[in-house]
C-alpha positions in Angstrom: 26.5 57.5 6.5 24.6 55.0 8.5 23.1 52.0 6.7 20.2 49.8 7.8 20.3 46.1 7.4 16.9 44.6 6.9 16.3 41.2 8.5 15.6 38.5 6.0 12.3 36.7 6.8 12.9 33.1 7.6 10.6 30.6 5.8 8.4 28.8 8.3 6.8 25.4 7.7 3.5 25.0 9.5 2.4 21.6 8.1 3.2 19.0 5.5 0.4 16.9 4.0 0.6 14.0 3.8 3.5 13.5 6.1 4.6 10.3 4.3 5.6 9.6 0.7 7.6 7.4 -1.6 9.7 8.6 -4.6 7.5 10.4 -7.1 4.9 11.3 -4.4 3.9 15.0 -3.8 4.1 16.7 -0.4 1.9 19.8 0.2 3.9 22.2 2.3 2.0 25.0 4.1 3.6 27.9 5.9 4.7 31.5 5.3 7.7 33.4 4.0 8.4 30.9 1.2 8.8 33.5 -1.6 9.6 36.9 0.0 12.5 37.6 -2.4 13.1 34.8 -4.9 11.4 31.6 -6.0 11.7 29.1 -3.2 13.6 25.8 -3.4 12.9 22.7 -1.4 15.2 19.9 -0.4 14.0 16.5 0.9 16.8 14.6 2.7 19.3 17.1 1.3 18.2 16.3 -2.3 16.6 19.0 -4.5 12.9 18.4 -5.1 10.9 19.4 -8.2 8.3 22.1 -7.4 4.9 21.5 -8.9 3.4 24.6 -7.2 5.1 27.4 -5.4 3.8 30.5 -3.6 4.6 32.4 -0.5 2.4 30.2 1.7 2.0 26.9 -0.3 4.4 24.6 -2.1 3.8 21.2 -3.7 7.1 19.4 -3.9 7.8 16.0 -5.6 9.9 13.5 -3.7 13.1 12.8 -5.7 14.2 9.2 -6.4 17.4 9.9 -4.5 15.8 11.0 -1.2 16.8 8.8 1.7 15.5 10.8 4.6 12.5 13.0 5.4 14.1 16.3 6.4 12.1 18.8 4.4 13.7 22.3 4.1 12.4 25.4 2.3 15.0 28.0 1.1 14.1 31.5 0.0 17.0 33.6 -1.0 19.6 33.2 1.8 17.1 32.1 4.4 16.3 28.5 5.3 13.4 27.1 7.3 13.9 24.7 10.1 13.7 21.0 9.0 10.4 19.3 9.0 10.5 15.6 9.6 8.4 13.7 7.1 8.4 9.9 6.5 10.0 9.1 3.2 10.0 5.6 1.9 13.3 3.8 1.2 13.3 1.3 -1.7 14.1 -2.2 -0.5 13.5 -4.2 -3.7 13.0 -3.6 -7.4 12.5 -5.7 -10.6 9.3 -7.2 -9.1 5.7 -7.2 -10.4 3.3 -7.2 -7.5 -0.4 -6.8 -8.2 -1.6 -6.9 -4.6 -0.3 -6.7 -1.0 3.1 -8.1 -0.1 2.9 -10.6 2.8 4.9 -10.6 6.1 5.5 -13.7 8.2 5.8 -13.7 12.0 9.6 -13.1 11.8 9.3 -10.0 9.6 10.4 -11.6 6.4 8.7 -10.1 3.3 7.2 -12.0 0.3 6.3 -10.4 -3.0 5.3 -11.7 -6.4 6.5 -11.3 -10.0 3.0 -11.8 -11.3 3.4 -11.0 -15.0 0.7 -10.5 -17.6 -2.0 -13.1 -18.0 -0.4 -16.3 -19.2 3.2 -15.0 -18.8 5.5 -17.6 -17.2 8.3 -15.9 -15.2 11.5 -17.6 -14.0 10.6 -16.7 -10.4 7.1 -16.4 -9.1 7.6 -15.3 -5.5 10.6 -13.6 -3.9 11.5 -13.6 -0.2 13.2 -10.7 1.5 14.7 -11.3 4.9 14.8 -8.7 7.7 18.0 -7.2 6.1 16.1 -6.9 2.8 18.3 -9.5 1.1 16.1 -10.8 -1.8 16.2 -14.3 -3.1 13.8 -16.5 -5.2 11.3 -18.4 -3.1 8.8 -20.1 -5.5 9.1 -20.9 -9.2 6.8 -22.6 -11.7 3.7 -20.8 -10.5 1.8 -18.9 -13.2 0.5 -15.4 -12.4 0.7 -15.4 -8.6 -1.7 -12.8 -7.3 -2.9 -12.8 -3.6 -0.7 -13.8 -0.7 -1.7 -14.7 2.9 -0.2 -16.6 5.8 -2.0 -19.0 8.2 -1.1 -19.4 11.9 1.1 -22.3 11.2 3.3 -20.1 9.0 2.2 -21.6 5.7 1.9 -19.2 2.8 -1.2 -19.3 0.5 -1.0 -18.0 -3.0 -3.8 -17.4 -5.5 -3.3 -17.8 -9.3 -5.5 -15.7 -11.5 -4.3 -17.9 -14.4 -5.6 -21.3 -13.3 -8.0 -20.5 -10.4 -5.9 -22.6 -8.0 -4.9 -21.6 -4.4 -1.5 -23.0 -3.6 0.0 -23.8 -0.2 3.7 -23.1 0.3 5.8 -24.4 3.2 8.6 -22.2 4.8 11.1 -24.0 2.6 9.3 -23.1 -0.6 7.6 -26.5 -1.3 4.3 -25.9 -3.1 1.1 -28.0 -3.3 -2.5 -27.4 -4.4 -4.8 -26.4 -1.6 -8.1 -25.9 -3.6 -9.0 -25.6 -7.2 -11.9 -24.0 -9.3 -11.7 -20.5 -7.9 -12.3 -18.8 -11.2 -10.0 -15.8 -11.8 -8.7 -16.0 -8.3 -7.2 -12.8 -6.9 -7.4 -11.5 -3.3 -7.3 -13.9 -0.3 -7.7 -13.5 3.4 -8.2 -15.7 6.6 -10.8 -15.1 9.3 -10.3 -15.8 13.0 -11.4 -19.4 12.5 -8.8 -19.8 9.7 -11.4 -20.1 7.0 -9.9 -18.8 3.8 -11.8 -16.3 1.6 -11.0 -16.0 -2.1 -12.2 -13.3 -4.6 -13.1 -14.4 -8.1 -12.8 -11.4 -10.3 -16.1 -12.1 -12.0 -17.9 -11.2 -8.7 -17.9 -14.2 -6.4 -16.3 -14.4 -2.9 -15.7 -18.0 -1.9 -15.3 -19.3 1.6 -13.1 -22.4 2.1 -13.2 -24.1 5.5 -10.2 -25.8 7.1 -11.6 -29.1 5.8 -11.5 -27.5 2.3 -15.2 -27.4 1.8 -16.1 -24.5 -0.6 -19.0 -22.2 -0.2 -20.2 -19.1 -2.1 -19.9 -16.5 0.6 -21.0 -13.3 -1.2 -21.4 -11.8 -4.6 -20.5 -8.2 -5.6 -19.9 -6.2 -8.8 -17.2 -7.7 -11.1 -13.8 -6.0 -11.0 -11.8 -4.9 -14.0 -8.5 -5.8 -12.2 -8.6 -7.8 -9.0 -10.3 -8.1 -5.6 -8.3 -7.3 -2.5 -9.5 -8.7 0.9 -8.8 -7.9 4.6 -10.7 -8.6 7.8 -11.4 -5.7 10.0 -11.6 -5.5 13.8 -15.4 -6.0 13.6 -14.7 -9.4 11.9 -16.3 -8.1 8.7 -14.6 -8.8 5.4 -13.5 -5.6 3.6 -13.2 -5.8 -0.2 -11.9 -3.5 -2.8 -11.9 -4.0 -6.6 -11.6 -1.3 -9.3 -14.6 -1.1 -11.6 -15.3 1.2 -14.5 -16.4 3.9 -12.0 -14.0 6.7 -11.0 -15.9 6.8 -7.6 -15.3 3.3 -6.3 -16.3 1.8 -3.0 -14.9 -0.3 -0.1 -17.3 -3.1 0.4 -18.0 -4.6 3.8 -19.4 -8.1 4.2 -20.9 -9.5 7.4 -20.5 -13.0 8.7 -23.8 -13.8 7.1 -22.5 -12.7 3.7 -24.5 -9.5 3.6 -22.8 -6.8 1.5 -22.9 -3.1 2.2 -20.8 0.0 1.5 -18.2 1.1 4.0 -16.8 4.0 2.0 -17.5 5.5 -1.4 -15.2 7.9 -3.3 -11.9 6.2 -4.1 -10.2 6.0 -7.5 -9.0 2.5 -8.4 -8.8 1.1 -4.9 -6.5 -1.9 -4.6 -4.6 -3.5 -1.6 -5.8 -2.8 1.9 -4.8 -3.4 5.5 -5.8 -2.5 9.0 -3.6 -1.1 11.8 -3.9 -2.1 15.4 -6.2 0.9 16.1 -8.7 -0.5 13.5 -8.0 2.2 10.9 -8.2 1.0 7.3 -5.4 1.8 4.7 -6.2 1.5 1.0 -3.9 1.9 -2.0 -6.1 4.3 -4.0 -6.7 7.8 -5.2 -8.5 10.3 -3.0 -9.7 13.5 -4.7 -7.3 12.9 -7.6 -4.2 12.3 -5.5 -2.7 8.8 -5.6 -1.1 7.0 -2.6 -2.4 5.3 0.5 -5.7 6.5 1.9 -6.5 6.1 5.6 -10.1 5.7 6.7 -11.2 5.7 10.3 -14.1 3.8 11.8 -16.4 6.8 11.2 -15.6 6.8 7.5 -13.4 9.9 7.5 -10.7 9.6 4.8 -7.3 11.3 4.4 -4.3 10.8 2.2 -1.8 9.0 4.5 1.1 8.6 2.1 1.7 9.9 -1.4 3.1 8.0 -4.3 2.5 6.8 -7.8 1.7 3.2 -8.9 0.9 1.8 -5.5 -0.9 -1.5 -5.6 -0.7 -2.7 -2.0 0.8 -2.5 1.5 1.6 -4.5 4.6 2.6 -3.6 8.2 5.7 -5.2 9.7 6.5 -6.2 13.3 9.0 -3.3 13.4 6.0 -0.8 13.0 6.9 0.1 9.4 4.6 -0.1 6.4 5.9 -1.8 3.3 4.4 -0.3 0.1 4.3 -2.2 -3.1 4.3 -0.4 -6.4 4.0 -2.0 -9.8 7.7 -2.9 -9.8 9.2 -2.3 -6.4 8.9 -2.4 -2.6 9.4 0.6 -0.3 9.7 0.7 3.5 8.3 3.7 5.3 9.1 3.9 9.1 5.8 5.3 10.3 5.8 3.9 13.8 2.4 2.3 13.4 1.5 -1.3 14.4 -0.5 -3.4 12.1 -3.5 -5.5 13.0 -2.7 -9.2 13.2 -4.0 -10.8 10.0 -5.5 -13.8 11.8 
């Protein structure tokens, strides 16, 4: 008697959103044929992923800690989809405590803090990771380091939310006081003229000239955590700082110190950076999903990368983005150039 073999429908991935993530982040996989016979399974970089939601056309998969590549594959019964190439972050450092963006020097070396709780003194304040991600102590004896920024000469500037001092650090790790009296000093950034801007968590943004004269540049609502600063392609200063609202804003400040709202609708926005195309990236939640939010010049926002506990980010000369969580750094090879910071 003749038998008929029915073809097994092959799962097809149509899109993955967002197309970048770190461990613990969620990828929304859309397509068809995911659950024609059995409950589907997903691998990310050949590692099994936890399924948060699974249907025939929609899967939410959580990136496992062990994933080292972005090949996303859906399996249903004996049928496997073609691999979808997502950008998955690789952990390059742990046992840190950043509370803002890492910093990158002109050679691609990374710098990150062990900030600690208020008044906590840690054996190492700032770590340096070379381009091979070998990590070593760089600065000690600095209490609660918070914001990091480089000037054109390659000197690193560090804010301390403990003593309100901005410190200047040479490439060899020698530290000196740059300015004092900055309140609860958090985010810092340089403008094109190399004036330094400092956010005092109580609501003041200071401007410090190259001759170290101090001005009150702008005032905004006090933050419950820290301010984070970055200059945009329009030479406006962009500022985030979580408040008690669940619908926070990205502030934009003109050269005259006039404050307006660039974007409203983020949950707990923290570190921010611009790419070479002028798009803004913010560590925040968007519509309840935590990660890195990308906002274009017209104010359109999308989740660019998914992941828990993200506090900051920085672009590298190799067109990767380094993501800082509350205790680690991840590199995501996204092929995007960052905007020069000064």
